[in-house]
MMTF fields as JSON, N, C-alpha, C and O atoms, coordinates in Angstrom:
{
  "mmtfVersion": "1.0.0",
  "mmtfProducer": "UNKNOWN",
  "numBonds": 447,
  "numAtoms": 448,
  "numGroups": 112,
  "numChains": 1,
  "numModels": 1,
  "chainsPerModel": [1],
  "groupsPerChain": [112],
  "chainIdList": ["A"],
  "bondAtomList": [4, 2, 8, 6, 12, 10, 16, 14, 20, 18, 24, 22, 28, 26, 32, 30, 36, 34, 40, 38, 44, 42, 48, 46, 52, 50, 56, 54, 60, 58, 64, 62, 68, 66, 72, 70, 76, 74, 80, 78, 84, 82, 88, 86, 92, 90, 96, 94, 100, 98, 104, 102, 108, 106, 112, 110, 116, 114, 120, 118, 124, 122, 128, 126, 132, 130, 136, 134, 140, 138, 144, 142, 148, 146, 152, 150, 156, 154, 160, 158, 164, 162, 168, 166, 172, 170, 176, 174, 180, 178, 184, 182, 188, 186, 192, 190, 196, 194, 200, 198, 204, 202, 208, 206, 212, 210, 216, 214, 220, 218, 224, 222, 228, 226, 232, 230, 236, 234, 240, 238, 244, 242, 248, 246, 252, 250, 256, 254, 260, 258, 264, 262, 268, 266, 272, 270, 276, 274, 280, 278, 284, 282, 288, 286, 292, 290, 296, 294, 300, 298, 304, 302, 308, 306, 312, 310, 316, 314, 320, 318, 324, 322, 328, 326, 332, 330, 336, 334, 340, 338, 344, 342, 348, 346, 352, 350, 356, 354, 360, 358, 364, 362, 368, 366, 372, 370, 376, 374, 380, 378, 384, 382, 388, 386, 392, 390, 396, 394, 400, 398, 404, 402, 408, 406, 412, 410, 416, 414, 420, 418, 424, 422, 428, 426, 432, 430, 436, 434, 440, 438, 444, 442],
  "bondOrderList": [1, 1, 1, 1, 1, 1, 1, 1, 1, 1, 1, 1, 1, 1, 1, 1, 1, 1, 1, 1, 1, 1, 1, 1, 1, 1, 1, 1, 1, 1, 1, 1, 1, 1, 1, 1, 1, 1, 1, 1, 1, 1, 1, 1, 1, 1, 1, 1, 1, 1, 1, 1, 1, 1, 1, 1, 1, 1, 1, 1, 1, 1, 1, 1, 1, 1, 1, 1, 1, 1, 1, 1, 1, 1, 1, 1, 1, 1, 1, 1, 1, 1, 1, 1, 1, 1, 1, 1, 1, 1, 1, 1, 1, 1, 1, 1, 1, 1, 1, 1, 1, 1, 1, 1, 1, 1, 1, 1, 1, 1, 1],
  "groupList": [{"groupName": "MET", "atomNameList": ["N", "CA", "C", "O"], "elementList": ["N", "C", "C", "O"], "formalChargeList": [0, 0, 0, 0], "bondAtomList": [1, 0, 2, 1, 3, 2], "bondOrderList": [1, 1, 2], "singleLetterCode": "M", "chemCompType": "L-PEPTIDE LINKING"}, {"groupName": "ALA", "atomNameList": ["N", "CA", "C", "O"], "elementList": ["N", "C", "C", "O"], "formalChargeList": [0, 0, 0, 0], "bondAtomList": [1, 0, 2, 1, 3, 2], "bondOrderList": [1, 1, 2], "singleLetterCode": "A", "chemCompType": "L-PEPTIDE LINKING"}, {"groupName": "VAL", "atomNameList": ["N", "CA", "C", "O"], "elementList": ["N", "C", "C", "O"], "formalChargeList": [0, 0, 0, 0], "bondAtomList": [1, 0, 2, 1, 3, 2], "bondOrderList": [1, 1, 2], "singleLetterCode": "V", "chemCompType": "L-PEPTIDE LINKING"}, {"groupName": "ARG", "atomNameList": ["N", "CA", "C", "O"], "elementList": ["N", "C", "C", "O"], "formalChargeList": [0, 0, 0, 0], "bondAtomList": [1, 0, 2, 1, 3, 2], "bondOrderList": [1, 1, 2], "singleLetterCode": "R", "chemCompType": "L-PEPTIDE LINKING"}, {"groupName": "LEU", "atomNameList": ["N", "CA", "C", "O"], "elementList": ["N", "C", "C", "O"], "formalChargeList": [0, 0, 0, 0], "bondAtomList": [1, 0, 2, 1, 3, 2], "bondOrderList": [1, 1, 2], "singleLetterCode": "L", "chemCompType": "L-PEPTIDE LINKING"}, {"groupName": "ASN", "atomNameList": ["N", "CA", "C", "O"], "elementList": ["N", "C", "C", "O"], "formalChargeList": [0, 0, 0, 0], "bondAtomList": [1, 0, 2, 1, 3, 2], "bondOrderList": [1, 1, 2], "singleLetterCode": "N", "chemCompType": "L-PEPTIDE LINKING"}, {"groupName": "PRO", "atomNameList": ["N", "CA", "C", "O"], "elementList": ["N", "C", "C", "O"], "formalChargeList": [0, 0, 0, 0], "bondAtomList": [1, 0, 2, 1, 3, 2], "bondOrderList": [1, 1, 2], "singleLetterCode": "P", "chemCompType": "L-PEPTIDE LINKING"}, {"groupName": "GLY", "atomNameList": ["N", "CA", "C", "O"], "elementList": ["N", "C", "C", "O"], "formalChargeList": [0, 0, 0, 0], "bondAtomList": [1, 0, 2, 1, 3, 2], "bondOrderList": [1, 1, 2], "singleLetterCode": "G", "chemCompType": "PEPTIDE LINKING"}, {"groupName": "GLU", "atomNameList": ["N", "CA", "C", "O"], "elementList": ["N", "C", "C", "O"], "formalChargeList": [0, 0, 0, 0], "bondAtomList": [1, 0, 2, 1, 3, 2], "bondOrderList": [1, 1, 2], "singleLetterCode": "E", "chemCompType": "L-PEPTIDE LINKING"}, {"groupName": "PHE", "atomNameList": ["N", "CA", "C", "O"], "elementList": ["N", "C", "C", "O"], "formalChargeList": [0, 0, 0, 0], "bondAtomList": [1, 0, 2, 1, 3, 2], "bondOrderList": [1, 1, 2], "singleLetterCode": "F", "chemCompType": "L-PEPTIDE LINKING"}, {"groupName": "THR", "atomNameList": ["N", "CA", "C", "O"], "elementList": ["N", "C", "C", "O"], "formalChargeList": [0, 0, 0, 0], "bondAtomList": [1, 0, 2, 1, 3, 2], "bondOrderList": [1, 1, 2], "singleLetterCode": "T", "chemCompType": "L-PEPTIDE LINKING"}, {"groupName": "ILE", "atomNameList": ["N", "CA", "C", "O"], "elementList": ["N", "C", "C", "O"], "formalChargeList": [0, 0, 0, 0], "bondAtomList": [1, 0, 2, 1, 3, 2], "bondOrderList": [1, 1, 2], "singleLetterCode": "I", "chemCompType": "L-PEPTIDE LINKING"}, {"groupName": "LYS", "atomNameList": ["N", "CA", "C", "O"], "elementList": ["N", "C", "C", "O"], "formalChargeList": [0, 0, 0, 0], "bondAtomList": [1, 0, 2, 1, 3, 2], "bondOrderList": [1, 1, 2], "singleLetterCode": "K", "chemCompType": "L-PEPTIDE LINKING"}, {"groupName": "TYR", "atomNameList": ["N", "CA", "C", "O"], "elementList": ["N", "C", "C", "O"], "formalChargeList": [0, 0, 0, 0], "bondAtomList": [1, 0, 2, 1, 3, 2], "bondOrderList": [1, 1, 2], "singleLetterCode": "Y", "chemCompType": "L-PEPTIDE LINKING"}, {"groupName": "SER", "atomNameList": ["N", "CA", "C", "O"], "elementList": ["N", "C", "C", "O"], "formalChargeList": [0, 0, 0, 0], "bondAtomList": [1, 0, 2, 1, 3, 2], "bondOrderList": [1, 1, 2], "singleLetterCode": "S", "chemCompType": "L-PEPTIDE LINKING"}, {"groupName": "ASP", "atomNameList": ["N", "CA", "C", "O"], "elementList": ["N", "C", "C", "O"], "formalChargeList": [0, 0, 0, 0], "bondAtomList": [1, 0, 2, 1, 3, 2], "bondOrderList": [1, 1, 2], "singleLetterCode": "D", "chemCompType": "L-PEPTIDE LINKING"}, {"groupName": "GLN", "atomNameList": ["N", "CA", "C", "O"], "elementList": ["N", "C", "C", "O"], "formalChargeList": [0, 0, 0, 0], "bondAtomList": [1, 0, 2, 1, 3, 2], "bondOrderList": [1, 1, 2], "singleLetterCode": "Q", "chemCompType": "L-PEPTIDE LINKING"}, {"groupName": "CYS", "atomNameList": ["N", "CA", "C", "O"], "elementList": ["N", "C", "C", "O"], "formalChargeList": [0, 0, 0, 0], "bondAtomList": [1, 0, 2, 1, 3, 2], "bondOrderList": [1, 1, 2], "singleLetterCode": "C", "chemCompType": "L-PEPTIDE LINKING"}, {"groupName": "HIS", "atomNameList": ["N", "CA", "C", "O"], "elementList": ["N", "C", "C", "O"], "formalChargeList": [0, 0, 0, 0], "bondAtomList": [1, 0, 2, 1, 3, 2], "bondOrderList": [1, 1, 2], "singleLetterCode": "H", "chemCompType": "L-PEPTIDE LINKING"}, {"groupName": "TRP", "atomNameList": ["N", "CA", "C", "O"], "elementList": ["N", "C", "C", "O"], "formalChargeList": [0, 0, 0, 0], "bondAtomList": [1, 0, 2, 1, 3, 2], "bondOrderList": [1, 1, 2], "singleLetterCode": "W", "chemCompType": "L-PEPTIDE LINKING"}],
  "groupTypeList": [0, 1, 2, 3, 4, 5, 6, 7, 1, 3, 2, 3, 8, 9, 10, 11, 3, 12, 13, 11, 9, 14, 7, 7, 8, 7, 15, 4, 13, 16, 1, 1, 7, 6, 7, 7, 3, 4, 2, 1, 4, 12, 16, 4, 5, 17, 14, 6, 3, 8, 6, 14, 18, 3, 8, 7, 2, 8, 3, 1, 3, 3, 18, 8, 3, 4, 11, 3, 2, 12, 18, 6, 18, 2, 1, 8, 11, 4, 1, 2, 9, 8, 17, 7, 7, 4, 4, 13, 11, 1, 0, 8, 19, 2, 1, 7, 8, 14, 4, 3, 10, 9, 4, 15, 3, 8, 12, 3, 0, 10, 11, 15],
  "groupIdList": [1, 2, 3, 4, 5, 6, 7, 8, 9, 10, 11, 12, 13, 14, 15, 16, 17, 18, 19, 20, 21, 22, 23, 24, 25, 26, 27, 28, 29, 30, 31, 32, 33, 34, 35, 36, 37, 38, 39, 40, 41, 42, 43, 44, 45, 46, 47, 48, 49, 50, 51, 52, 53, 54, 55, 56, 57, 58, 59, 60, 61, 62, 63, 64, 65, 66, 67, 68, 69, 70, 71, 72, 73, 74, 75, 76, 77, 78, 79, 80, 81, 82, 83, 84, 85, 86, 87, 88, 89, 90, 91, 92, 93, 94, 95, 96, 97, 98, 99, 100, 101, 102, 103, 104, 105, 106, 107, 108, 109, 110, 111, 112],
  "secStructList": [7, 7, 7, 7, 7, 7, 6, 6, 7, 3, 3, 6, 6, 3, 3, 3, 3, 3, 3, 3, 3, 3, 7, 1, 1, 3, 3, 3, 3, 3, 3, 3, 7, 4, 4, 4, 7, 3, 3, 3, 3, 3, 3, 3, 1, 7, 7, 6, 6, 1, 6, 6, 2, 2, 2, 2, 2, 2, 2, 2, 2, 2, 2, 2, 6, 6, 5, 6, 7, 7, 5, 6, 6, 5, 7, 7, 3, 3, 3, 3, 3, 3, 3, 6, 6, 3, 3, 3, 3, 3, 3, 3, 7, 7, 7, 1, 7, 7, 2, 2, 2, 2, 2, 2, 2, 2, 1, 1, 7, 7, 7, 7],
  "xCoordList": [4.63, 3.222, 3.028, 3.585, 2.24, 1.967, 1.19, 0.43, 1.4, 0.727, -0.101, 0.398, -1.354, -2.218, -1.634, -1.341, -1.473, -0.911, -2.034, -3.069, -1.828, -2.816, -2.481, -1.322, -3.491, -3.214, -2.144, -2.167, -1.209, -0.107, 1.159, 2.244, 1.027, 2.216, 3.128, 2.666, 4.437, 5.413, 6.056, 6.421, 6.183, 6.906, 7.884, 7.521, 9.132, 10.143, 9.631, 9.272, 9.592, 9.179, 7.67, 7.205, 6.911, 5.463, 4.718, 5.083, 3.684, 2.829, 1.458, 0.806, 1.033, -0.249, -1.381, -1.427, -2.287, -3.479, -4.685, -5.445, -4.868, -5.984, -5.762, -5.048, -6.397, -6.416, -7.474, -8.562, -7.153, -8.101, -8.733, -9.951, -7.923, -8.459, -7.326, -6.158, -7.707, -6.782, -7.133, -8.305, -6.108, -6.311, -5.391, -4.76, -5.311, -4.495, -3.018, -2.32, -2.527, -1.095, -0.759, 0.376, -1.718, -1.412, -2.418, -3.5, -2.035, -2.89, -2.547, -1.381, -3.571, -3.374, -3.773, -4.808, -2.943, -3.161, -3.055, -2.38, -3.721, -3.439, -2.424, -2.595, -1.366, -0.324, 0.106, -0.119, 0.717, 1.294, 2.791, 3.45, 3.314, 4.746, 5.421, 4.833, 6.659, 7.377, 6.577, 5.992, 6.559, 5.818, 4.315, 3.57, 3.852, 2.428, 1.728, 0.504, 2.492, 1.889, 1.201, 1.802, -0.054, -0.776, -0.265, -0.046, -0.08, 0.356, -0.489, -1.077, -0.537, -1.104, 0.082, 1.013, 0.062, 1.17, 0.695, -0.165, 1.264, 0.88, 1.911, 3.105, 1.433, 2.262, 2.039, 0.95, 3.076, 2.915, 2.774, 3.364, 1.991, 1.731, 2.898, 2.749, 4.02, 5.125, 6.106, 6.241, 6.773, 7.796, 8.951, 8.746, 10.163, 11.316, 11.143, 11.828, 10.245, 10.043, 9.033, 8.792, 8.446, 7.431, 7.949, 8.762, 7.493, 7.924, 7.588, 8.273, 6.546, 6.122, 7.027, 6.826, 8.025, 8.859, 9.583, 9.637, 10.136, 10.865, 9.932, 10.322, 8.701, 7.726, 7.42, 7.295, 7.299, 7.032, 8.169, 7.937, 9.393, 10.56, 10.569, 10.828, 10.291, 10.255, 9.143, 9.337, 7.98, 6.874, 7.265, 6.976, 7.919, 8.355, 9.371, 9.333, 10.273, 11.257, 10.587, 11.018, 9.535, 8.807, 8.173, 8.196, 7.614, 7.048, 8.141, 7.94, 9.303, 10.397, 10.828, 11.239, 10.737, 11.103, 10.167, 10.488, 9.023, 8.044, 8.132, 7.327, 9.104, 9.233, 9.395, 10.202, 8.603, 8.625, 8.08, 8.215, 7.464, 6.792, 5.535, 4.766, 5.328, 4.164, 3.2, 3.573, 1.956, 0.905, -0.414, -0.625, -1.296, -2.532, -3.452, -4.334, -3.269, -4.163, -3.47, -4.01, -2.291, -1.533, -1.021, -0.416, -1.264, -0.738, 0.787, 1.36, 1.429, 2.897, 3.448, 2.985, 4.429, 5.108, 6.251, 7.118, 6.239, 7.208, 8.4, 9.523, 8.17, 9.257, 8.861, 7.685, 9.861, 9.711, 10.804, 11.978, 10.42, 11.412, 11.011, 9.874, 11.965, 11.733, 11.868, 12.753, 10.995, 11.05, 10.538, 9.438, 11.311, 10.903, 10.672, 9.849, 11.387, 11.255, 10.076, 9.839, 9.334, 8.189, 8.472, 9.222, 7.866, 8.037, 6.89, 5.738, 7.22, 6.236, 6.395, 7.487, 5.276, 5.281, 4.501, 3.333, 5.17, 4.517, 4.127, 4.954, 2.851, 2.323, 1.579, 1.166, 1.429, 0.629, -0.768, -1.367, -1.282, -2.65, -3.596, -3.45, -4.55, -5.536, -6.885, -7.426, -7.419, -8.699, -9.832, -9.762, -10.845, -12.005, -12.632, -12.253, -13.592, -14.283, -13.662, -12.941, -13.949, -13.448, -14.271, -15.392, -13.702, -14.428, -15.688, -16.736, -15.606, -16.766, -17.89, -19.046, -17.578, -18.598, -19.243, -20.463, -18.42, -18.921, -19.875, -20.971, -19.457, -20.281, -21.557, -22.599, -21.474, -22.69, -23.725, -24.925, -23.262, -24.16, -24.606, -25.795, -23.646, -23.931, -24.294, -24.841, -24.006, -24.275, -23.342, -23.054, -22.865, -21.899, -21.139, -21.517, -20.087, -19.231, -19.224, -19.138, -19.315, -19.262, -17.798, -16.888, -17.587, -16.239, -15.632, -14.445, -16.441, -15.953, -15.516, -15.078],
  "yCoordList": [4.284, 4.272, 5.084, 6.172, 4.551, 5.219, 6.508, 6.631, 7.451, 8.739, 8.9, 8.649, 9.312, 9.516, 10.644, 11.727, 10.376, 11.345, 12.126, 11.559, 13.408, 14.266, 14.466, 14.337, 14.783, 15.076, 16.16, 17.158, 15.945, 16.88, 16.49, 16.971, 15.613, 15.168, 14.392, 13.72, 14.504, 13.807, 12.677, 12.835, 11.541, 10.389, 10.007, 9.377, 10.408, 10.259, 10.897, 12.074, 10.143, 10.74, 10.679, 10.977, 10.301, 10.146, 11.277, 11.669, 11.786, 12.823, 12.217, 11.706, 12.277, 11.699, 12.478, 13.707, 11.741, 12.346, 12.144, 13.081, 10.896, 10.667, 9.398, 8.483, 9.38, 8.22, 7.261, 7.688, 5.949, 4.957, 4.193, 4.243, 3.479, 2.745, 2.212, 2.227, 1.739, 1.056, -0.417, -0.786, -1.262, -2.701, -3.339, -2.648, -4.644, -5.382, -5.064, -5.076, -4.777, -4.492, -3.023, -2.688, -2.145, -0.73, 0.134, -0.319, 1.395, 2.362, 2.384, 2.261, 2.544, 2.586, 3.953, 4.503, 4.489, 5.798, 5.701, 4.818, 6.607, 6.828, 7.955, 8.97, 7.774, 8.789, 8.959, 8.083, 10.083, 10.329, 10.115, 10.665, 9.311, 9.038, 9.857, 10.801, 9.502, 10.209, 10.243, 9.239, 11.386, 11.537, 11.59, 11.549, 11.679, 11.748, 10.401, 10.342, 9.306, 7.963, 7.698, 7.892, 7.257, 6.92, 5.6, 4.642, 5.566, 4.357, 4.166, 5.112, 2.927, 2.614, 2.575, 1.796, 3.394, 3.479, 2.963, 3.568, 1.835, 1.223, 1.589, 1.34, 2.182, 2.501, 1.373, 1.239, 0.56, -0.61, -0.22, 0.762, -0.994, -0.768, -1.253, -2.22, -0.627, -0.989, 0.173, 0.919, 0.311, 1.331, 0.713, -0.244, 1.248, 0.664, 0.608, -0.168, 1.412, 1.439, 0.386, 0.245, -0.351, -1.339, -2.758, -2.998, -3.693, -5.084, -5.673, -6.585, -5.163, -5.713, -5.272, -5.694, -4.421, -3.886, -4.994, -4.963, -5.965, -7.046, -7.795, -8.12, -8.068, -8.741, -7.889, -8.414, -6.591, -5.682, -5.674, -5.675, -5.666, -5.704, -7.007, -7.002, -8.112, -9.406, -9.436, -9.961, -8.875, -8.815, -7.951, -8.303, -6.828, -5.944, -6.65, -6.499, -7.416, -8.148, -9.185, -9.406, -9.818, -10.776, -10.051, -10.556, -8.881, -8.081, -7.645, -7.621, -7.302, -6.805, -7.837, -7.472, -9.112, -10.164, -10.188, -10.789, -9.546, -9.543, -8.305, -8.144, -7.431, -6.216, -6.59, -7.441, -5.924, -6.054, -7.385, -7.671, -8.208, -9.413, -8.952, -8.148, -9.45, -9.055, -10.228, -11.321, -9.983, -10.986, -10.226, -9.23, -10.671, -9.912, -9.81, -8.952, -10.662, -10.652, -10.218, -10.413, -9.639, -9.202, -7.791, -7.52, -6.895, -5.537, -5.579, -6.259, -4.858, -4.833, -4.054, -2.955, -4.632, -3.937, -3.138, -3.686, -1.839, -0.931, -0.649, -0.511, -0.562, -0.231, -0.612, -0.583, -0.968, -1.211, -0.371, -0.498, 0.492, 1.394, 1.847, 1.661, 2.44, 3.029, 4.536, 5.028, 5.258, 6.72, 7.221, 6.859, 8.03, 8.559, 7.477, 7.647, 6.363, 5.278, 4.353, 3.422, 4.594, 3.754, 3.019, 3.504, 1.848, 1.045, 1.301, 1.449, 1.35, 1.608, 0.604, 0.103, 0.326, -0.478, 0.323, 0.657, 0.623, 1.318, 0.267, -0.54, 0.287, -0.705, -0.021, 1.135, -0.768, -0.318, 0.055, -0.668, 1.196, 1.594, 0.875, 0.985, 0.151, -0.555, 0.094, -0.014, 0.766, 1.451, 0.439, -0.622, 0.758, -0.115, -0.013, 0.829, -0.873, -0.838, -1.839, -2.751, -1.657, -2.575, -3.864, -3.897, -4.903, -6.16, -5.937, -6.504, -5.122, -4.84, -4.216, -4.613, -3.257, -2.611, -3.624, -3.645, -4.46, -5.496, -6.432, -6.71, -6.921, -7.865, -7.218, -7.869, -5.946, -5.248, -5.215, -5.33, -5.059, -4.989, -6.381, -6.619, -7.294, -8.61, -9.67, -10.714, -9.427, -10.323, -11.524, -11.988, -12.039, -13.141, -13.177, -12.532, -13.93, -14.039, -15.492, -16.423, -15.664, -17.02, -17.46, -16.631, -18.739, -19.261, -18.657, -18.332, -18.504, -17.904, -16.481, -15.821],
  "zCoordList": [15.827, 15.456, 14.188, 14.045, 13.275, 12.011, 12.252, 13.213, 11.364, 11.441, 10.175, 9.077, 10.308, 9.146, 8.295, 8.799, 7.012, 6.079, 5.404, 5.053, 5.227, 4.593, 3.122, 2.727, 2.3, 0.896, 0.776, 1.497, -0.148, -0.345, 0.401, 0.076, 1.408, 2.155, 1.202, 0.28, 1.451, 0.616, 1.403, 2.567, 0.744, 1.279, 0.174, -0.82, 0.379, -0.679, -1.965, -1.964, -3.058, -4.338, -4.575, -5.676, -3.563, -3.7, -2.985, -1.877, -3.626, -3.04, -2.773, -3.684, -1.531, -1.132, -1.795, -1.741, -2.418, -3.01, -2.106, -1.863, -1.596, -0.676, 0.132, -0.278, 1.291, 2.167, 1.628, 1.242, 1.601, 1.101, 2.262, 2.435, 3.069, 4.216, 5.082, 4.694, 6.269, 7.167, 7.158, 7.229, 7.07, 7.087, 8.096, 8.896, 8.062, 9.017, 8.925, 9.938, 7.721, 7.553, 7.729, 8.07, 7.506, 7.628, 6.893, 6.522, 6.689, 6.007, 4.528, 4.151, 3.687, 2.252, 1.723, 2.101, 0.847, 0.25, -1.26, -1.788, -1.95, -3.363, -3.385, -2.71, -4.165, -4.248, -5.702, -6.537, -5.985, -7.303, -7.19, -6.308, -8.094, -8.124, -9.198, -9.725, -9.53, -10.581, -11.881, -12.289, -12.513, -13.758, -13.567, -14.545, -12.319, -12.039, -12.033, -11.913, -12.163, -12.161, -10.826, -9.769, -10.864, -9.64, -9.086, -9.827, -7.773, -7.086, -5.838, -5.316, -5.372, -4.061, -3.111, -3.318, -2.086, -1.138, 0.212, 0.851, 0.642, 1.911, 2.978, 2.813, 4.073, 5.224, 6.227, 6.785, 6.456, 7.319, 8.784, 9.236, 9.515, 10.941, 11.788, 12.535, 11.693, 12.573, 12.609, 11.639, 13.711, 13.853, 14.635, 15.382, 14.472, 15.166, 16.682, 17.349, 17.233, 18.688, 19.153, 20.352, 18.21, 18.57, 18.37, 17.478, 19.184, 19.045, 17.675, 17.212, 17.025, 15.737, 14.58, 13.441, 14.871, 13.792, 13.035, 11.805, 13.743, 13.073, 12.12, 10.998, 12.563, 11.701, 10.477, 9.37, 10.666, 9.548, 8.546, 7.338, 9.039, 8.151, 7.364, 6.161, 8.025, 7.332, 6.282, 5.186, 6.617, 5.665, 4.462, 3.318, 4.727, 3.645, 2.752, 1.531, 3.346, 2.536, 1.643, 0.511, 2.15, 1.309, 0.119, -1.003, 0.367, -0.716, -1.693, -2.907, -1.13, -1.964, -3.002, -4.103, -2.662, -3.619, -4.817, -5.842, -4.699, -5.783, -6.674, -7.592, -6.408, -7.213, -8.681, -9.056, -9.478, -10.94, -11.463, -12.653, -10.599, -11.074, -11.807, -11.279, -13.003, -13.795, -13.897, -14.321, -13.502, -13.608, -13.757, -13.065, -14.635, -14.867, -13.652, -13.628, -12.644, -11.49, -10.197, -9.108, -10.312, -9.135, -9.388, -10.425, -8.44, -8.56, -8.494, -7.643, -9.385, -9.434, -8.235, -7.93, -7.57, -6.472, -7.076, -7.757, -6.819, -7.428, -6.53, -7.015, -5.24, -4.309, -2.891, -2.526, -2.105, -0.672, -0.019, -0.367, 0.933, 1.502, 2.899, 3.333, 3.584, 4.903, 4.765, 4.065, 5.431, 5.414, 6.766, 7.183, 7.434, 8.728, 9.762, 10.661, 9.649, 10.602, 10.336, 11.106, 9.258, 8.906, 7.602, 6.755, 7.45, 6.248, 5.281, 5.691, 3.984, 2.94, 1.805, 1.539, 1.145, -0.071, -1.113, -0.913, -2.229, -3.343, -4.376, -4.801, -4.774, -5.708, -6.846, -6.751, -7.909, -9.043, -8.547, -7.75, -9.029, -8.703, -9.657, -10.874, -9.121, -9.937, -9.662, -8.561, -10.666, -10.506, -10.442, -11.064, -9.713, -9.617, -8.253, -7.439, -8.011, -6.74, -5.774, -6.179, -4.516, -3.502, -3.514, -4.023, -2.955, -2.815, -1.983, -2.294, -0.931, -0.085, -0.905, -0.759, -1.756, -2.581, -3.517, -3.675, -4.135, -5.026, -4.293, -4.78, -3.116, -2.362, -1.822, -1.735, -1.461, -1.011, -2.133, -1.88, -3.362, -4.512, -4.979, -5.192, -5.134, -5.714, -4.679, -5.036, -3.431, -2.307, -2.219, -1.115, -3.34, -3.311, -4.633, -5.611, -4.629, -5.801, -6.277, -5.475, -7.575, -8.122, -8.26, -8.223, -8.416, -8.632, -9.887, -9.908, -10.939, -12.191, -11.975, -12.917]
}
């Protein structure tokens, strides 16, 4: 089972700065990576002691195939790794507001 990480906690070369939210795949954090680069660090909702672990590993492997893919509309995946029995995905940090915040303000999104 995933454990909520506090600011200052270290996960390999990443230092947690703040908790962002929990989603279907796991918990998302803002973290500082090597050189102070901000990253989005996703802690996947699976552990080796849970039946969902195999699914989590397969999901992580799918993400791993996308490492270093560059596209203007996709956050770059920097690393996929296991630490302390939990799976993590480190991604490019993209500053901005959440889709929920946008929709709360605009009420809907156009096709454009």
